[in-house]
C-alpha positions, 0 to 999 in steps of 0.5 A: 499500499502506497502511503500519501505524504502530507505536508503541513500547512492550510488545506485549500479548504481552510485558505478560502475560509480565512479568505471569506472571513477576512472578506466580512470583515472589511466589509464594514470597515470599508463603509466605514472609510466611505462615511471617512470621505464624504463627511471629509469632503461636505466638511471642505465645501464647508470651509471653502463657504465659510471663507466666501462669507467671511471675504464677502462681509469684510467687503461689504463693511467697506461699502457705503449703503447711501453710494452703492445701494447694490452691486456685483464683484467677483471674491474668486471663484465666488460672485458677490451681489448685493442690494441695499434697502434704507430701513430709518433715517434721520436727517440731519442726525441729532447729536449732544451739541443740537443737529449734526452735519451727518444723516445717518440711515439703518440700512438692511443689506441683501447680499448673494454668494453664487458659484455654479449652481451653489447660492447661498444668501446673507442679511445684515444690517448697517447704518450710513451716513452721509454729510448732509450740512456745510460743516463752518456754519456747525 
């Protein structure tokens, strides 16, 4: 009778079972990695929008709502447009020493940031002022 020699190691069946168990263990890890990648992409988009909003607010703080009640400009990849409307005004403004040389108004500014299909609205209030009287006669 011939004897079959066996070698130490894994059989084909044991190897296939090990591969199947490894695949079952890796599937949740792949799903977790995909979730992390999606979250990172959303955070990147939110960060870019926040940077654009900060830039837009910085620009809009330098614009006089009386002299430029509306307009548009590019902020890198973003397009900023704004429209302001007067909520209240006092011309000339009353000051500590009586009437001032300045007329003061409260304005609401509606701004829009656009980039491709992304659109974001910003609304805030700020004051505007204009000289309405000659300072010599003050």
